[in-house]
PAVEXPA-909765 format. One record per residue: residue in one letter; x, y, z of N, C-alpha, C, CB in turn. Coordinates in steps of 0.02 Angstrom, whole numbers, plus 50000, padded with zeros to 5 digits. Glycine has a CB too. Layout:
% PAVEXPA-909765
aXYZXYZXYZXYZ/...
//
This chain:
% PAVEXPA-909765
m495864801843990495254803544028494804807443982495424807844093/s494164805343977493664808743935493504815543964493034804543928/v493144819543921492934826143944492464825644003492614830043887/n492014820843999491524819944054491874818544120491034814344037/q492374813944116492744812344177493134818144203493204806544165/e493404822344157493764828344179493294833244215494094831844118/l492694833944191492224838444224492034835944293491594839144183/v491924829344298491774826444365492354827344413491604818844359/f492964826344389493564827244432493614834444453494204825144394/m493474839044407493504846144425492984848044479493394850444362/i492404845044474491884846344524492114844044593491234842944505/d492384838044595492634835544660493174839944689492894828444653/q493634842144648494194846244670493964853044694494704847044614/l493514856244658493264862844678492854862444743492824865744621/s492474857244749492074856644811492514855744872491584850744806/r493084852344864493544851544920493924858144934494054845944906/e494144861544883494534867744894494104873344921494854870044827/k493514874044896493084879644917492644877944976492644881744860/g492644871644996492214869745052491474869945035492334874345110/l491324868844971490624868944949490384861744941490544872944882/e489714861144945489404854644934489414852844860488684854544962/k489424846244846489454844144775488814845944738489564836544770/e488234846144773487624848044739487664855144711487034847444787/v487984859644749488064866444725488504866544664488364870844779/m489024862644664489484862444606489134859244546490124858444623/v488724854244558488374851044502487904855944468487994844844527/e487544859744509487074864744479487464870044441486644868044534/a488044872044468488454876844432488704873944365489044879144476/m488884867644367489114864444305488554863944252489384857544320/k487954862144276487394861744229487254868644197486764859144266/a487254873844239487134880544212487674882544162487104885644269/a488294880544174488834882244129488754878544062489504880544161/l488584872144065488484868344003487894871043963488384860844018/l487334872743997486754875443962486924882043929486184876344010/t487314886143963487504892643934487944891743872487874897043986/a488404886843875488844885643818488434882743760489414880743839/a487964878343775487554875343721487124880643688487114869643748/r486824884843726486394890143697486824895143657485994893743754/k487454895843676487894900143637487974897443566488584900843672/r487944890843559488044887643494487394886743456488384880943502/y486854884743490486234882843458485694888243465485984876243486/g485824893743496485334899043501485094899843573484744897643456/h484944906043590484764907543660484064904743676484774915143673/n483634903743626482964901343640482914893743631482454904843596/a483484890443624483484883143614483264879643677484174880643591/d482844874343668482604870443725483104864843737481884867543712/i483564865943784484104861243798484084859643872484804864143778/t484154853243888484184850943958484834847343969483584846243975/a485094847744032485734844544050485624839344103486244849844073/h485974833944098485934828444147486664826744165485544821944117/l486794826444231487464824944256487424819344306487804831144287/d487724813844291487724808044336488414807444367487524801444298/m488484809244432489124809244465489364802144479489094813244529/a488904797344482489104790544498489524787444444488494786144510/i489314788544381489694785644326490094790744287489234782044279/g490044797144308490414802444275490184803844205491134800644273/q489514803844196489234804944130488854811544128488784799144111/i488984815444075488654821744064488274821343998489154827544064/e487644823043998487224822543938486834828843928486744816543944/l486874831443867486494837343845485984835143793486974842843817/v485354836743802484824834843757484494841043729484314830343793/h484434841043661484114846643626483414844443606484524848743563/n482874847643631482184845943617481904850643563481754846343681/q481584847643509481294851643454480614848743435481774851743392/q480164853243420479484851443399479454850943322478964856743424/v479134845643296479054844643222478474848743199478954837043203/v478614853243152478104857743124478174858043050478164864843155/e477654860543016477694861442943478134867342924477004862242914/r478064872742962478454878742948478804880943012477994884442921/v479454881743009479854883443069479814890943080480594881243062/i479614892643140479614899743162480174901143211478934901443193/s480274896543258480804896943307481314891443295480524896543379/p481864892943263482334887543244482604883543304482924890443206/g482724886743359483004883143416482514878243448483254887943467/r481854879243435481354875043468480964870743418480884879243509/e480994872543355480584868943305481034866043249480044873743275/i480734861043214481084857443161480584855243108481484851443190/t480784855143046480334853142992480254845442991480604855742924/l479734843142958479624835942955480164832442917478954834442923/e480434835642864480974832542826481594831542868481144836742766/q481774836742908482364836142951482244831043007482534842942982/a481614830743030481464825943084481514818743059480764827143113/k481314817442996481354810542970482084808342961480984810042902/r482534812942954483254810942950483484808343018483694817042929/i483184811043070483374808643137482964802543156483264814143190/n482304802843141481864797443157481374796543098481484798743224/p481464791243060481044790343000480294790143017481244783842965/e480114788443076479414787943093479134794443122479314782343143/a479484799743118479264806043146478664808843110479814810943143/q478214811843145477604814843118477544822143143476984810643139/i477084825843112476964832843134476714832843206476444836343087/g477014836943247476824837443316477244833343364476114835543324/d477674828843336478104824743381478674829143410478414818543342/l478954826543466479534829943498480144825843482479434830743577/i480614828943449481224825643431481784827743480481414827443358/t482124822643510482664824043557483324821943525482564820243626/t483804826443531484464825343501485014826243554484574830243440/s485454821443561486014821843607486564826143578486284814943623/l486834830643618487364835243596488034832843624487204842643620/d488544833643585489224831743605489574837943632489624828643544/v489794837343695490124843143729490774844843694490264841543805/e491104839943665491754841143634491684845343571492094834643618/e491094845843544490994849743483490924857343499490374847143445/f490874859143563490804866143582491444869743562490654866943659/g491364875743538491944879643518492294882843579491734884943467/r492834886443561493234889543614492834894843651493874892643585/i492434898643616492044903943649491534901043697491684908343596/a491194895443675490704892143718491044889343781490344886543680/a491644886543772492014883943831492214889543879492634880043808/q492434895143852492614900843896491994903343932492934906543855/t491444903443899490824905643932490644900843988490244906043882/a490714894443977490564889544029491014890544089490644882544001/k491644892044076492124893244132491914899244173492844894344105/q491734904644139491524910744175490894909444218491384916444125/v490434905544190489824903844229490004899944291489324899844185/i490434895044283490624891144341490964895344394491084885444321/v491414899844374491754904144423491244908744458492314908344388/q490764911344419490264915744448489834912044499489834918744394/r489604906144480489184902344526489554900244588488904896344492/v490174898244581490584896344638490684902244685491274893544614/r490814908144658490904914044698490264915844736491134919944654/e489704915444704489064916844738488944911744793488484916744687/a489104905444779489004900444831489464901744891489144893344803/e490074903844878490534905344933490274911144975491224906944906/r490034916344943489774922144980489164920145022489584927744932/e488734916044995488144913945032488354909645092487654910144987/m488854905445082489084901245136489404905445191489574896045110/v489794910445174490104914845224489564918845261490604919645191/y489074921245225488544925045257488174920745308488064927745205/e487994914745288487634910345334488054908545395487414904045297/e488694907545385489124905745442489194911345492489824903745417/y489324917345469489444922945514488804926345538489894927945481/h488264925345500487624927845524487404924045587487084927145468/k487564917645590487414913745651487854915845709487514906245638/r488444918545696488924920545749488844928045766489654919145726/q488334931145741488224938145759488074938645834487634941145718/g488444942945869488384943545942488874938845977487664941945964/d489374936345944489864931745972490574934345957489764924645944/l491064930945987491764932845977492054929045919492174931646041/v492484932245881492864928945827493584931345833492554930445754/s494034927045812494744928645813494974930045741495154922745845/g495414934845734495674936445669496364939345673495214941245636/m496604941545615497284944245610497254951145576497754939345572/a497564956045608497574962745578497924962545510497934967845626/q497594965145461497864964645393498084971545364497334961445347/r497634976445364497814982845336497314988245362497824982545257/h497494994645349497065000245366496795003245301497445005445408/e496155004745303495825008045247495405013845272495405003145206/r495635019945260495255025945280495075026045354494635026445239/g495535024045395495425023745466495125017345493495015029245485/d494845013245449494555006945468495095001545466493955005045423/l495044996645512495524991145513495194985045481495764989645588/i495544982145432495304976145398495614970045433495484976345322/i495184965445453495414959645492495264953345450495044959345564/d495774949145444495704942845407495444937545455496384940745375/l494844934945439494534929845482494644922845454493794931145489/g495004922245400495124915745368494714915045305494944910045416/k494084913845313493634913145254493374919945229493054908645271/a493414924945271493124931445252493554936945286492354932145273/e493394943145268493704948945298493184952845337494034953345245/a493374955245395492934959245437493204966345439492884956345509/v492754971045450492924978145454492834980445526492474982445405/l493354983345554493324986445619493294994045609493934984345664/p492694997145610492655004345595493005008445649491915006545591/r493175014545630493525018945676493125020345738493705025345642/r492455020845731492025022245789492015016445839491325023745766/e492185010445816492185004545860492885002845882491874998545825/q493365007045869494045005845891494185009545956494545007945837/n494615006745996494835009946058495465013946041494975004746114/f495435020546053495985024746032496635023046069495805032046043/r496605019246124497215017446159497565011446126497075015846232/e497225007846082497495001746053497785003045983496944996146051/t498335000045970498645000145904498844993045886499265004945901/f498694991045824498834984145801499324984245743498184980545781/r499814979845746500274979045692500024973845642500954977145718/r500284974145583500084969445531500284962345553500414971245463/g499784957745551499904950945570499744949445644500614949245556/e499584954545683499434953445755498734950745762499514960145795/r498674945645805498024942345815497634946145869498124934745835/l496974946145860496544949545908495854946445906496504957045895/r495484947645958494784945245963494304951245957494664941446032/v493774950245920493294955645908492594952945919493374958645836/y492124957545929491424955845939491044957345875491124959645999/v490664952345849490304953045786489674957245799490124946045755/l489654963245772489074967545780488524966145730489274974645776/e488714965645666488214965145613488524961845551487924972145596/v488094958045517488294954845454487774956945402488364946945461/r488014960445350487564963045298487724959845230487624970845294/k487194958945190487284956545122487384962445076486684952445100/e487934962145036488064967444987488244964144921488624972145012/s488274968344870488404965744802489094962644797488334971444750/r489574965444832490254962844828490384957444880490764968444837/g489884955444917489964950144965489704952245034490694948044969/p489684947645081489454949345148489924954245183489384943145190/q489614959145218490014964145253489954962545328489754971545238/i490514960945359490534959045430490814964845469490964952645442/i490394967845513490594973545554490734970945625490034979245555/v491334972545650491544970245716491704976245761492164965445711/s491804974845825491914980345874492424978045926491234982345910/r492774983145952493244982046010493024986246070493974983845990/t492504990146064492284994446119491604992446147492255001646095/n491254987746116490594985846140490654982446209490244981246088/p490184984046256490214980646321490124973046316489684983546367/k489794970746265489694963546257490354959846246489214962246199/l490844963446219491514960446210491794958346278491984965446176/l491724962646328491964961046395491584955146424491894967146440/e490934954846414490544949246440490764942646407489794950346427/k490864942646343491074936446309491764934246330491074937446234/l492214939046344492874937146368492844933946437493334943346370/f492404936546479492314933446545492014926446539491874937846590/e491554925546492491264919046481491794913846461490714919446429/l492274916046421492804911646399493284910046456493174914646340/e493434914846498493944913946551493674911146616494274920446565/v493024912246630492744910146694492254904346683492374916146729/p492424898246702491974892446691491314893346728492324885946712/e491314896646785490694897346823490174901446785490844900646891/i490414906146745489944910146705489674905846648490294916646676/a490104902046615489884897746560489394892546585490474894446527/e489474890146648489024885046674488384887946702489364881046727/g488344894546710487744897746736487734898546810487164893946716/i488274896746845488294897646918488344905146935488894893746949/v488764908546899488854915746906488544919346847489604917646913/e488134924246860487784927846807488034934946803487024927846820/i488124937246740488324944146728487694948446723488744944846663/k487624953046770487024957246774487074963546733486894959146845/g487674965746719487744971846681488474973546667487414977646716/t488604977146614489274979146596489264986046564489584974046548/v489724990346586489804996946557490544998046543489515002446605/r490685001646487491365003046469491415010146443491624998146417/e492005012846449492175019446421492805018746381492255024946476/p492855022346325493445021646283494085024046315493345025346220/t494035027246373494645029646406495015024046443494485035146454/g494725017946442495095012346471494855010446540495815014046474/r494205011246555493945009346620493265006146608493875015646669/s493125000746645492494997246638492284994346705492554991646586/k491644992946710491354989746769490904984146747490974994746813/i490924978546783490514972846768490184970446834490934967046733/a489534969646834489154967446894489014960046886488474971546902/v489184956146938489094949046936488694946846997489784945446933/y488344941246989487934938547043487984930847043487174940847036/s488044927847101488114920647107487454917547129488684918847157/h487244912347093486654908547112486804903247163486344905347052/d487444902347179487654897447229487964901347287488174892347199/r487714900147347487974903847405488704902247420487544902347466/d488914896347399489604894347415490104897147364489654886647416/v489864900447313490314903147261490314910747266490104900747188/d490904913547275490984920847276491034923247204491614922947318/p490554927447181490564929447110491174933547093489924933347092/v491374937947137491954942147123492594938147123492014947747176/g492654933647172493264929447174493304924747116493284925447238/a492734922147092492744917747034492984921346973492074914847021/c492794927746965492994931446905493734933646911492534937646895/v493964934846970494664937046979495134931146967494784940047050/g494964925446995495394919446989495964919347038495664919046920/t496334913947037496904913147083497434918247066497194906047079/r497574922547114498074927847106497924932047045498784924747100/g497284932847030497074937146975497224934446906497394943746981/s497304927846901497494924846836496954925846783497634917446845/r496324925046802495784925446752495694932646728495134922846782/v495644937246773495524944146753496134947046717495344948346815/q496734944746736497334947346704497364945346631497954945046741/a497104939246615497084937246545496634941746504496844929946540/i496074943946534495614948446499495934955346493494934948946537/v496284957646545496604964146543497134964346488496924965746612/q497504959046480498014958746428497684958846359498454952646436/e497134955346351496774955446286496534962346268496184950646288/l496334966246320496084973046308496614978346316495524974546354/h497244976146315497814980846315497824985346377497794985146253/g497754982246437497824985846499497214989646523498364990546492/e496634987946498496024991346521495894989746596495404989346477/k495704994746634495574993746706494854991246713495685000346747/i494764985646748494114982446755493944982046829494114975346723/d493354984746846493084984346913492544979046915492794991146937/i492644973746954492154968446962491714969947022492494961446970/v491074971047012490614973347063490144967747080490234979747041/a490014966647144489514961747166488814964847161489664959447240/w488394961747121487704964247112487294962547174487374961247048/d486854967147193486434966047252485724968447237486724969747314/r485224964747264484534966747253484374973447287484054961347279/d484714974747343484624981147377484984986547340484874980747451/a484614991747321484904997047279485475000547314484365002247260/k485405001847380485935005347417486575001247418485705006847490/s486494994747431487094990447433487434989947365486914983447458/f487014989747312487294989547244487684995847227486744988547193/v487405001647246487755007947234488395008347276487295013947251/r488365005747338488965005747380489515001547347488805002947451/n489324995747321489824991447288490094994547224489524984447273/a489644998047187489845000947124490335006747131489235003147086/l490315010047188490765015647200491455013647225490465020347249/a491565007247232492235004847254492765007647207492264996947256/p493365009247232493625007547298493435012247354494345007147295/a493045017547341492835022047394492315018447437492545028747365/k492285020247502491815017347549491355022747575492185014047607/p490725022847550490255027947572490095027447647489605027547532/v489985033147677489795033447748489035033247755490085039847782/k488685036547709487965036947712487675037247642487745042947754/i487125033847631486785033947566486045035447579486885027247527/i485795040647546485105042747553484755041247486485035050247573/q484265036947487483905034947427483275039047417483745027647431/k483195041947358482625046047342482285042747281482825053547327/d481785038547294481455034747241481075039347193480965029647270/a480755044647219480365049047175480805052347122480005054347217/e481405054247141481855057647095482325052747059482255062847131/g482345046447083482795041547053483525043047066482685041146980/t483675046047124484365048047140484595044847205484415055647144/m485245044447211485585042247272486075047547294485945035447263/e485965050247353486435055147382486925051347425486065060547424/v487555051547407488075047647440488565052247475488445043047389/v488675050847539489175054747578489815050647584488885056547650/i490365053547563491005050147561491495053847607491275049847489/p491925050147643492465053647681492875057947635492915048547717/d493095063647662493465068447622494105065347590493655074447665/d494435060947625495045057947599494925052847544495435054747654/q494305050747535494125046047482493685049047427493755040147512/l493585055547430493145058847382493415058247311493065066247400/s494075058847304494365058347235494305051247208495115060447236/l494335046147253494245039347230493535038147207494425034347286/a493045040847243492345039847223492175043147157491885042447276/i492445049247147492275052847086492685050147028492405060447094/g493325048647037493735046046985494005051846940493335040846943/k494425049846894494725054646847494195057546802495275051446806/k494085063946805493575067546766492885064746775493755067446693/g492755062246838492095059546853491965052746825491585064246829/q492475049146806492385042746771492085037446816493045040246744/n492325036746878492085031446922491355032246938492495031346987/v491155038246960490455039246977490005038946917490355045847012/r490265040846858489865040446797489725033146778490225043946738/l490225028946782490135021846768489685018646820490795018246766/a489745020646883489315017846936488585019646924489535020447005/a488455025846901487775027846887487495023946827487735035346873/r487895022546777487655018946718487505011646734488155019346661/i487915008446775487825001346789487265000146840488474998246815/t487145005046884486615004146934485935006846910486805007547000/g485955011446862485335014446838485075019946883484815009146831/w485475022346930485275027646976485705033746960485375025347052/k485395039546972485775045846968486115046847036485295051946950/i486765046947036487165046947099487455053847110487735041547097/s487325056747168487605063147189488095061847245487055068147211/v488735063147233489265061847281489485068347314489855058247248/r489515068447380489755074247416490195071947474489155078547443/g490675076147490491115074547545490805076347611491765078047538/e491095073747664490835075047732490855082347748491215071147784/s491405085647730491455092847747490955096847708492165095447732/e490805095147646490315098747607489615097847636490325096447534/v489465091647656488805090247687488745094147752488705082747700/a489305094247790489275097647855489185105147846489895096147895/a489525107947797489465115247783488765117047761489975117347729/a488465112647720487775114047697487295113847755487565109047644/a487385108947801486935108347858486985114447903487085101947898/l487605116547916487685122347959487395128647928488415123447976/g487485129247862487205135147829486445135347833487415135347757/i486115129547825485395129247830485175130747900485135122647807/a485545127847949485355129048020485445136448038485775124548068/r485975139448016486075146648031485535150848000486765148948006/e485345149047938484815152747905484145152047942484735150347834/a484045146047970483425144948007483415149148071483325137448022/l484005149848103484035153748163484025161148150484645152048202/s484375163348099484425170548086483785173148053485035172148041/g483435168948016482825171047982482235170848030482695166747921/d481655172648004481045172748043480555168048008480755180048050/a480665161548016480245156647981479535157148006480515149647991/p479025157047961478335157447982478145151748029477875157447922/v477775153748082477535148748131476775148748127477775150448203/p476455142948116475725142848111475385144448177475505136048088/l474765146448173474375148248233474275142348279473705151148213/e474285136248250474165130248293474725129348344474105123948249/a475305132748335475835132248385475665135748450476475135048357/l475155139948450474945143348512474505138648552474565150148497/t474835134148589474475128948625474075131748683474965123648650/g474285137548711473925140348767473315144248750474365144648805/v473205145648684472635149548662472055144848644472825154148600/n471465146948659470875142948646470825141748570470225146548674/p470785135348548470765133848476470165137048442470745126448464/e469615138348478469035141348447469155148648429468445140748492/f469675151848457469835158748444470275159548383470155161748503/l470595153948360471065154348304470715156248238471415147848295/p470125153448221469785155748159469645163148157469135152048150/q469485166248215469345173348217469985177348202469045175348288/l470565174748226471185178048209471345177648134471755175048249/r471195172048103471305171348031470855175847992471215164248009/e470225176548013469765180847978470005188147982469065180148007/a470345189748036470595196648043471255197748005470695198348116/g471515192347973472125193147932472755190847966472205200147913/f472705187548024473305185148060473385177748044473255186448138/e473805176147994473895169247973474465165848012474035168947900/k474965169648035475545166948068475625170248136476175167848026/v476015166948179476145169548246476525176048242476535164448289/q476995176748194477385182848189476935188848173477915182048135/a476405187648137475945193248122475615196048185475405191048074/i475465191748233475185193948297475725197748336474925187848338/r476335195248333476865198648370476985205748344477505194548365/d476975206548278477125213048248476525217748248477365212048178/a475935215448265475335219748264475305224348325474695215448260/t474975229948318474875234648374474265232448413474795241948349/d474215235348473473635233748516472995235948482473705237248584/e472995241448447472385243748415472155238748362472485250548384/e472645236148323472465231348271472205224748301473055229948227/l472485222548357472255216448388471575217248420472745214048439/l471415223248448470775224348479470205224248429470775230848517/k470365224948364469845224648312469635217648296470085228048248/v470005212648322469805205648311469165204148350470375200848332/p468665201148320468055199548355468185195248417467575195948309/g467925197348475468025193448536468625195448576468085186448520/m469065199648549469675201748584469495207248635470215204348533/t469765206548695469665211548749470325214048773469265208548807/e470305219648809470925222348837471215217848890470815229248866/e470785214148926471035209548977471385203448946470465207349023/y471155201248887471425195248854472065196848814470905192248808/l472155203048796472705205148754473385203548785472655212448740/p473525205348849474175203548879474315196048879474215206048950/f473785192148893473875184848892474075182348823473245181348916/l473765185048770473935182948702474655184948686473445186148652/r474865190948710475555192948697476045188148731475665200148722/e475895186048791476325181448826476375174748790476085180548897/q475815172248765475805165948730476215166348665475085163848714/v476165171748630476545172648568477285172948583476335179148531/a477485176648636478195177148653478475170448675478295182348708/a478095166748715478335160248737478395155348679477865157348790/c477915155448632477945150948574478565152248532477315151748531/l478695158648516479265160148473479925158848510479235167648450/a479955160048574480565158648612480705151048615480515161548685/a480175147148625480275139748626480505137248558479615136248647/r480215139948504480415137848438481145139648424479965140948384/k481365145548446482045147648437482535143248477482125154948457/a482335141648539482765137448580482845130448551482505137048650/h482295127848524482315121148493482785121148433481615118848473/q482755126248391483195126748334483915127248356483005132748293/a484055130748411484735131248437484985124348459484765136248494/q484545120448489484745113648511484915109348449484185110348554/l484505109848398484645105948337485315107948306484095106848286/l485475114348306486095116548278486685114048320486095124048274/a486605114348386487145111648429487245104448418486995112848502/a486695100548408486775093448394487115092448327486105089948394/a486955096648279487255095948212488005097248215486915100748162/l488215101748259488915103548264489305098248302488995110448298/g489035095448354489425090948397489135084048405489485093948465/g488615082148369488305075748382488505070348333487575076548380/g489015071048294489215065848248488845066248182489105059048280/l489035061848135488765062248068488025060548067489135057548021/e487805055648106487105053648104486655059348125486975047548149/k486875063048177486465068848198486525074548148486685071248269/r487125075248119487205080648071486755079548009487935081148049/l486625073347992486205071847934485465073147948486305064447911/q485285075648007484605078048015484485083847968484465080048089/f485025087447952485015092647901485275089547836485445099047923/p485185092947779485515090247718486265089647725485345094547658/g486585093147772487295092647783487475096547846487695095147723/a488075096247868488285100147926489025101647919488135096447993/a489275106147961489975108247954490395105348009490025116047954/p491015103547996491455100848048491655105948100492075097948017/s491655112248084491845117548132491535124048112492605118248138/a491465128648161491185135148145491645139148100491045139048209/a492295138248107492765142148066492705140247993493485141048091/a492545133647978492505131547909491935134947873492425124147904/v491395136847909490845140247878490945147747879490215138347911/a491185150247933491275157447940491785160047891491475159248011/e492305155847876492835157947830492865152747774493535158747867/p492425153247724492415148247671493045148047631491835149347627/a493425153647627494025153847588494635151647626494135160547561/a494535149647691495095147747733495355140747711494895147747808/a495845138347750496135131847733495635126247744496765130647773/a495865120147734495425114147740495145113847811495815107547722/p494555110647821494255110147888494705106547935493585106647885/q494655108347999495055105248051494795098248065495045109448115/p495215093948094494995087148110494415087448160495585082948140/q494045081848165493465081648207493635082148282493075075348194/e494285080748298494475081148369494455088448394495175078248380/e494435093348346494435100348367493785101748405494495105248306/q493835104848464493255106448505492885112248473493465108048578/i492225111448472491785116448439491335119348491491375113348381/p491225125848492490755128748540490055126048528490765136448536/e489745123348580489085120148573488565123348617489125112848588/t488725128448655488215131448697487715135048654488505136248747/p487085135548676486605139348638486825146448626485945139448673/a487205149248672487435156148662487915156448603487795158748727/a488365151448599488825151348542488455150148476489355146048553/v487945145948477487555144848418487195151148397487055139348431/a486925154648443486575160948426487085165848397486225164148489/d487705165748422488215170248395488365168448321488865169848437/l488375161948306488495159948237487925162248192488565152448233/a487325162248219486735164148179486655171648175486105161148208/g487065175448209487005182648205486495185248253486835184748136/e486295181448305485785183748353486125187148413485355177748377/p485775191848445486055194748507486075189248560485625200848533/q486535189948606486625184848658486915188248720487095179048633/p486825184848778487165187548838487915187148830486945183748902/d488245191948862488955191948859489235185948895489235198448888/t489595181948861489935176148890490655176148867489575169548871/e491025170948886491715170248865491735168848790492075164748904/p492255170648755492305169048683492275161548673492965171948652/a492035159648613491955152448599492615148848601491605151348531/a493145152348581493795148948578494045147048647494305153348544/e493755150148704494015148748769493535144448810494175155048805/l493015141748780492565137248814492925130748827491925136148775/r492835127748885493145121348900492715117748952493875122248926/d492705111148945492355107048994492795106549057492175099848965/a492465104649113492835104049175493355098549169492355102649235/g493975100249185494515095449182494835094649113494275088949205/d494555097949060494825097148992495355102548979494255097548939/a495795101048933496285106148914495975111348870496885102948878/e496325116848860496065122248819496005119948747496505128448823/a495435121948716495305120048646495855122848601494605122448623/p496105118748554496655121148509496405126748465496925115448465/q496835131448452496675137048407497085136448344496815143848442/d496745136448287497095135848222497475142348209496585134248163/e498135141548202498555147548192498435150548123499295145748201/s498195146348077498085148948009497465153148002498045143447961/e497025153348052496425157048048496425162648101495815152348056/p496195168448083496175174048134495665172548186496015180848100/p495805174548249495315173348303494675177148290495605175348372/a494105174148311493455177448301493415183848343492855172648320/a493075188848314493015195148349492605194148412492695200448303/a492875195948470492535195048533492835199948584492595187648558/p492475201848635492745206248686493285202748726492205208748732/p493735206648754494265203548796493955199448852494735209048827/p494325194248875494055190048928493865193848990494555184748946/a494235198949007494065202749067493395206149059494615207949082/e493295209449000492655212848989492085207948984492685217048925/a492215202048954491675197148950491475194649017491875191248906/a491975193549061491805191249128491415196449166492445189449167/a491615202749159491255208149194490545208749168491625214949187/s490475208149103489805208649074489375202849097489835208848998/e489675196749104489295191049126489055191949198489715184749120/e489465194949240489255195949309488725201049315489835197849351/s488725206149270488245211549276487585210149243488525217749246/q487545204849202486915203349166486675196549185487025203949090/e486035196049202485725189749220485365186949160485245190649278/p485345180249154484975177249098484225178749104485095169549094/r483915180349046483215181849044482805175649028483065187348994/s482165176249041481715170749025481635170048950481035171649060/p481395164148926481325163448853480855168448822481085156648837/a480375171148859479905175848831480105183048840479225174748861/a480705184048868480915190948883481025194848819481555190948925/g480755200948818480855205448760480375204248704481545204648734/l479965198948704479515197748649478915202348647479285190648652/p478595203948704477985208148698478125214648664477685209448765/g478725217348671478875223648639478955223248564479475226448668/g478945217148536478995216448463479705216048438478655222348429/e480215214348481480895213948457480985207648414481395213848517/d481405208048364481505202448319481955197248349481805204748253/a482445199148389482945194248413482735191748480483655197348416/q482845185248492482685182048555483285178148580482085177448548/e483345177548645483875173848677483685166548684484045176848745/p484165161848678484015154848691483875153748765484585150348667/d483545148248779483365146648847483995145948890482945140348850/a484015149748945484615149748988484695143049023484585155349039/s484145139249028484195132749063484605127649023483485129949077/l484725129248958485105124548916485855125048932484985125948843/v486075130448965486785131448979486935129149050486995138948970/p487345123949060487485121549127487905126549165487845114749124/e487935125349229488335129849271489065129549253488245128249346/g489385135349258490085135749239490185137949167490415129249250/g489645138349126489705140749058489915135749007490155146049056/a490055129249026490285124148977489685120948944490715118749011/a489735119448876489185116448839489215108948845489215118548766/d488635105748849488595098448850488735095848780487905096048876/a489125090248775489315087648709488705085048672489835082148716/s488205082548707487595080048677486995082848714487585072248677/p486815089048701486255091948738485605088248723486185099448722/e485175087748775484525084448767484035089248739484275081548833/p483765088248678483295093148649482645093348686483175091548576/r482355099448692481715100348724481175101248671481725106348772/a480575098748685480025099948640479825107148639479435095748659/p479645110048582479455117148579478795118248616479415119648505/
//
C-alpha cells in the first residue's frame, strides 16, 4: 500500500472512531502536510496541498516566481534554476514543482502527526460543544465517575459533566459507576474543552422527569404551571388539565402511584406534593396547603397576602416541619400566606372586642341623631369634636357654646347618654355573637376566642372544645371587659331552660364571683337601669341594655343585634 493510500485509510478510520466528518479530517490532513512541507522547504514557502479521496491521491505543489535575483528563497527562483525545470521559462513566470511526501524526514512526519492530533482534538471539542449546547435545559444520563474538591464528575459518554457542590442534594450520595439523571444548566467553551455544568436541585429537573413519566404532559394535555423545591427533600408541582375529562393530579400520580413513585426513586425518596392549579387565587392557595384543609381564607390584594384559618388539629400539617409546607405554598402561589389556628384567631377577636368595650372609643358628633344637625358645627367650633367631649364637659363650658341655653342643656345631656349607651350595648352584642355565633360570626373580628377562660388565662391549658357552654349574656360580656354590671349569677352557673349545668374545667380555677346566695340577694335588691342611666353625671362605665337579657337570666345562643 502506497503512502497516499495509507493516509486515505487513516482518514477513514479516524473519522469512524472519533465520529467526525471526513471533510474535517481532510482539512486536518492538508494542514499537517503543509506544516511538514514548510518544515523542509521553509516557513515562507508557497505550497498548496490537494487531496483526492476518490482515488486516494495526495499532491503537494511548490509555487516559485522566476526572478533575476532571489530575495525570498521559498517563493522565488533564478532563471537558471527555472530552465532546469522548464527550458522555456522566462523572467516573471510561475514555476510549479510537485513534492514527494516520502522524501519528508522523520521530524517533518512527527510534526504532521502532531498537527493531525491537534486538529482532531479541536474538532472533537467543537462537536461536543455543539451537541450539548443544543441540550442545554434538558435531561442527560450519565455515570458517577469521581469526586474532585467536592464536585462530582459524571461520565456522559462523549464528554464529562461537572455537578458542583452547590447543585448537589446533601441527602444524596452516589457510588462510583452508579447511573443518574441530571439537568444541563450551562455549557461553556474553555481552553481545555467544553465545560458542562449540571444540577440535581434545579426545579426544572422535576418538570423534565414528569414529562418523561407522564404522557399527558408530553402531549400537552396536562400543563405544569409551576415547580418549587427545597434541598431538605420536599417539593411541590402545580399542574393544570386542558381537558375536562383528564384529572391532572391523577394523571401525574398514575395507577397505584406508579408514575410518581418512579420519580421519587430517581430523586432518592424526595417527597412530592402534586397540586391542582386553579385560576381562583383562594382555591389555589387552599390546594397548595394540602394536606391541611383551611376553614377560612381572607384575600388582601393590596398587601398581596392570604390570611388562612386552619383547624387547630391540622395547624402542624399546614405549617410543616420548620415552616416548610407553608413556605413552599407561598413560593408556588406567589402570595404571602399567613397561617393561624382557630384558637389563635378566636383569642385575637376576643381581645379586640374586650378592648373595644373596656376602652372609650371616640364617637363622632353625627351619632347624635336627636340633635339638630345645624347645631353640630357650633359644637365643633367650641372644641367639641367627639361625643365623649360633650359628656365630660361641665355645664359652664357647654353654656359658652353659641346658641346653647339652660333649657336645651338637659336635652343634650340625655342625647349624649343615650348615644353612648346604645353604642356600648351594640358592642356587647357583637362580642356575644363572637363568643357563641360560630366561626363565621367570629370572623367579624380579626379573630375570636373559643372560651372566656382561654383569654382570661393565657398560660392555662389548651382551649376547651366548642361544646363547652360560654356565658353569652351582655352582663357576662361586660364582666369580661372589666365593666361594672348588675349583680347576677356567676357565668359558670348560667344555664338555658332544660339544659344541664355547664361543665367546669377542673384544671382552671373558678372565676372570682360572689357566692350564689349573695348574688341572688343582690339581684333581687337591684333593678336593671335604662341604657342612659348614670351618663349625665359623667360616669365612664355604662350598663348594657337590660332588654337584651331574657327572663330567667339565661343568654340567647344567637342574640339579635340592635342598631345603635
